[in-house]
C-alpha positions in Angstrom: -40.7 -112.1 -47.0 -42.2 -108.7 -46.2 -45.7 -108.0 -44.9 -47.0 -104.8 -46.7 -50.4 -104.7 -45.1 -50.4 -104.2 -41.3 -53.8 -105.9 -41.1 -52.4 -109.2 -42.4 -51.1 -111.9 -39.9 -49.5 -114.6 -42.0 -49.4 -117.1 -39.1 -53.1 -116.6 -38.5 -53.7 -117.0 -42.3 -52.0 -120.4 -42.3 -54.0 -121.4 -39.2 -57.1 -120.5 -41.2 -55.9 -122.6 -44.1 -55.5 -125.6 -41.7 -59.0 -125.1 -40.3 -61.0 -124.1 -43.4 -63.1 -126.6 -45.3 -62.8 -124.6 -48.5 -59.7 -123.0 -49.9 -58.6 -121.3 -53.1 -55.0 -121.0 -54.3 -54.9 -118.7 -57.3 -51.6 -118.5 -59.2 -50.2 -116.5 -62.0 -47.6 -118.4 -64.2 -44.9 -116.4 -65.9 -42.7 -114.6 -63.3 -44.5 -116.3 -60.5 -44.3 -120.1 -60.9 -41.7 -119.9 -63.6 -38.8 -117.5 -64.3 -39.0 -115.3 -67.4 -37.3 -116.6 -70.6 -36.5 -114.8 -73.8 -38.5 -117.6 -75.5 -41.7 -118.0 -73.6 -41.9 -121.7 -74.7 -38.8 -122.3 -72.5 -40.4 -120.9 -69.3 -40.5 -124.0 -67.1 -41.5 -123.8 -63.5 -38.9 -123.3 -60.7 -37.5 -126.6 -59.4 -39.8 -127.9 -56.8 -42.9 -126.2 -58.0 -44.1 -129.3 -60.0 -43.9 -131.5 -56.9 -45.8 -129.2 -54.6 -48.5 -128.4 -57.1 -49.0 -132.2 -57.7 -49.5 -132.7 -54.0 -51.9 -129.8 -53.8 -53.9 -131.2 -56.7 -54.4 -134.4 -54.6 -56.3 -132.4 -52.0 -60.0 -132.2 -52.5 -60.4 -129.2 -50.1 -58.1 -126.9 -52.2 -59.2 -125.3 -55.4 -56.0 -124.8 -57.4 -56.4 -122.3 -60.2 -53.8 -120.9 -62.7 -54.8 -117.4 -63.9 -52.5 -116.4 -66.7 -52.2 -114.0 -69.6 -51.1 -116.9 -71.7 -53.3 -118.8 -74.2 -54.3 -122.0 -72.3 -53.1 -124.2 -75.2 -49.6 -122.8 -74.7 -49.6 -123.1 -70.9 -50.6 -126.7 -70.3 -47.5 -128.2 -72.0 -45.3 -126.2 -69.6 -47.2 -127.2 -66.4 -46.9 -131.0 -67.1 -48.7 -131.9 -63.9 -50.1 -135.3 -63.0 -53.6 -134.0 -63.7 -54.8 -130.8 -65.3 -55.6 -127.9 -62.9 -58.3 -125.4 -63.5 -56.9 -122.6 -65.8 -58.2 -119.2 -66.7 -56.2 -118.1 -69.7 -55.9 -114.9 -71.7 -56.4 -112.8 -68.6 -59.6 -114.6 -67.8 -61.2 -114.7 -71.2 -60.8 -118.4 -71.4 -61.8 -121.0 -68.7 -60.5 -124.5 -68.9 -62.0 -126.6 -66.1 -60.2 -129.4 -64.4 -62.6 -131.9 -66.0 -61.4 -130.7 -69.4 -64.4 -128.7 -70.4 -63.7 -125.3 -72.0 -65.4 -122.0 -72.2 -64.4 -118.7 -73.8 -66.2 -115.4 -73.5 -67.7 -113.9 -76.6 -66.1 -110.8 -78.0 -68.0 -108.0 -79.7 -67.5 -108.1 -83.4 -66.3 -104.5 -83.4 -63.4 -105.4 -81.2 -62.6 -108.5 -83.3 -62.4 -106.2 -86.3 -60.4 -103.7 -84.3 -57.8 -106.5 -83.5 -57.6 -107.3 -87.2 -56.8 -103.7 -87.9 -54.3 -103.5 -85.1 -52.5 -106.6 -86.3 -52.3 -105.2 -89.8 -50.8 -102.0 -88.4 -48.3 -103.9 -86.3 -47.2 -105.7 -89.4 -46.8 -102.4 -91.3 -44.5 -100.9 -88.7 -42.3 -104.0 -88.8 -43.2 -105.7 -85.5 -44.9 -108.8 -86.8 -42.1 -111.1 -85.6 -42.5 -109.7 -82.1 -46.3 -109.9 -82.1 -48.1 -112.8 -80.4 -51.8 -113.2 -81.3 -54.0 -114.5 -78.4 -57.7 -114.5 -77.7 -58.8 -110.8 -77.3 -55.3 -109.5 -77.4 -52.1 -108.8 -79.3 -48.9 -109.1 -77.2 -45.8 -107.4 -78.4 -42.7 -108.8 -76.8 -39.3 -107.1 -76.4 -37.6 -109.3 -73.7 -34.0 -110.0 -74.7 -33.6 -106.8 -76.8 -31.2 -103.9 -75.8 -32.5 -100.6 -74.4 -32.3 -98.8 -77.7 -34.3 -101.4 -79.5 -36.9 -101.5 -76.7 -37.2 -97.7 -76.8 -37.7 -97.7 -80.6 -40.5 -100.3 -80.3 -42.2 -98.4 -77.5 -42.1 -95.2 -79.4 -43.7 -96.8 -82.5 -46.5 -98.2 -80.4 -47.0 -95.1 -78.2 -47.2 -92.9 -81.3 -50.6 -94.6 -82.1 -51.9 -94.7 -78.6 -54.8 -92.3 -79.5 -55.7 -94.4 -82.5 -55.6 -97.6 -80.5 -57.8 -96.2 -77.7 -60.2 -93.8 -79.5 -60.5 -95.2 -83.0 -60.3 -99.0 -82.3 -61.6 -98.9 -78.7 -58.7 -101.2 -77.5 -56.5 -100.8 -74.4 -52.8 -100.5 -74.4 -51.3 -102.3 -71.3 -47.7 -102.6 -70.2 -46.4 -105.9 -68.9 -43.0 -107.1 -67.9 -41.2 -107.5 -71.2 -43.7 -106.0 -73.5 -47.0 -104.3 -74.2 -50.5 -105.6 -75.0 -53.2 -104.3 -77.3 -56.2 -105.7 -75.6 -60.0 -105.8 -75.7 -61.4 -103.7 -72.8 -63.1 -105.3 -69.8 -60.8 -108.3 -69.7 -58.5 -108.6 -66.7 -57.4 -111.1 -64.0 -59.4 -109.3 -61.4 -62.7 -110.3 -63.1 -61.5 -113.9 -63.1 -60.7 -113.7 -59.3 -64.1 -112.3 -58.5 -65.9 -115.0 -60.5 -64.0 -117.7 -58.7 -64.6 -116.2 -55.2 -68.3 -115.8 -56.0 -68.4 -119.5 -56.6 -66.7 -120.4 -53.3 -68.2 -120.6 -49.9 -68.3 -117.3 -48.0 -65.9 -118.6 -45.4 -63.4 -119.9 -47.9 -59.7 -119.0 -47.5 -58.0 -117.6 -50.6 -54.7 -116.3 -51.9 -53.6 -114.9 -55.2 -49.9 -114.9 -56.2 -48.6 -112.8 -59.1 -45.7 -110.6 -60.2 -46.6 -108.3 -63.0 -48.6 -105.1 -63.5 -51.3 -107.2 -65.0 -51.7 -108.9 -61.6 -52.7 -105.7 -59.9 -56.3 -106.1 -60.8 -56.3 -109.5 -59.1 -54.7 -108.1 -56.0 -57.4 -105.5 -55.8 -60.2 -108.1 -56.4 -59.0 -110.4 -53.6 -58.8 -107.7 -50.9 -61.3 -108.4 -48.1 -61.7 -112.0 -49.4 -58.1 -113.2 -49.1 -54.5 -112.1 -49.4 -52.4 -111.0 -52.4 -48.7 -111.9 -52.7 -46.3 -110.1 -54.9 -43.7 -112.7 -56.2 -40.6 -111.1 -57.6 -36.9 -110.5 -56.8 -37.2 -106.7 -56.8 -39.9 -104.8 -55.0 -42.2 -102.4 -56.8 -45.3 -100.5 -55.6 -48.3 -102.8 -55.4 -51.7 -103.5 -54.0 -50.5 -106.9 -52.7 -50.5 -107.6 -49.0 -47.2 -109.5 -48.9 -44.0 -109.5 -50.9 -42.1 -112.8 -51.3 -39.0 -113.6 -53.4 -38.8 -116.7 -55.7 -38.0 -119.4 -55.6 -37.3 -120.2 -51.9 -40.0 -118.0 -50.3 -42.5 -119.1 -53.0 -41.9 -122.8 -52.3 -42.2 -122.2 -48.6 -45.6 -120.4 -49.0 -46.9 -123.1 -51.4 -45.7 -125.9 -49.0 -47.7 -124.2 -46.2 -50.9 -125.2 -47.9 -50.2 -128.9 -47.5 -47.9 -129.1 -44.4 
């Protein structure tokens, strides 16, 4: 574990957790709670994560939220918890509440049409099998391919970066193991801000994530909690603390209930 922000005292933070009446534990899934897999359907949580999350879900003073780039319908079967947590899927576009109610933000028709055009283009360049369609987004995956294959795919997509941005008005965003063509204005930081705005002002909060798509969330939680980068190898980040999975991850999560 490495503290990246000199203003953060982790011992003091856990003391605040112990004393606070309201707490928010915000968690990314892939790469954070679960190791990456070539087939995303096989990305089960690290051993021990299920048990700790189930204990946290029993606590009425902790708001446990999963904030993921995944489609919520694909995420819940992997979690397999005793009761469903609150989930913000598709980078915050979807909101599945713990009571089972579901909301999804509306998308401007021009962006819906743009995604259709983008999908047709992806199919024309031969990447259909590598393309995952999600609400507000097309995710092109290359995990498991060799460097030459990845470079070829990146070049195909990058060659149309101007078309994607200027003509269709969509964003091209890198993530660990692929690239997304996404509707603008959707990111995990917005989900974090919405959650914190619903909490009491004195609530204690933390966000854990690993990917470049989690940087918006790290920025959003600054001044209102701490951000933790969860990954084996360090990279530049806006997070306040760097921890390595699974041992340091399990230790941090356990601190919320011990």
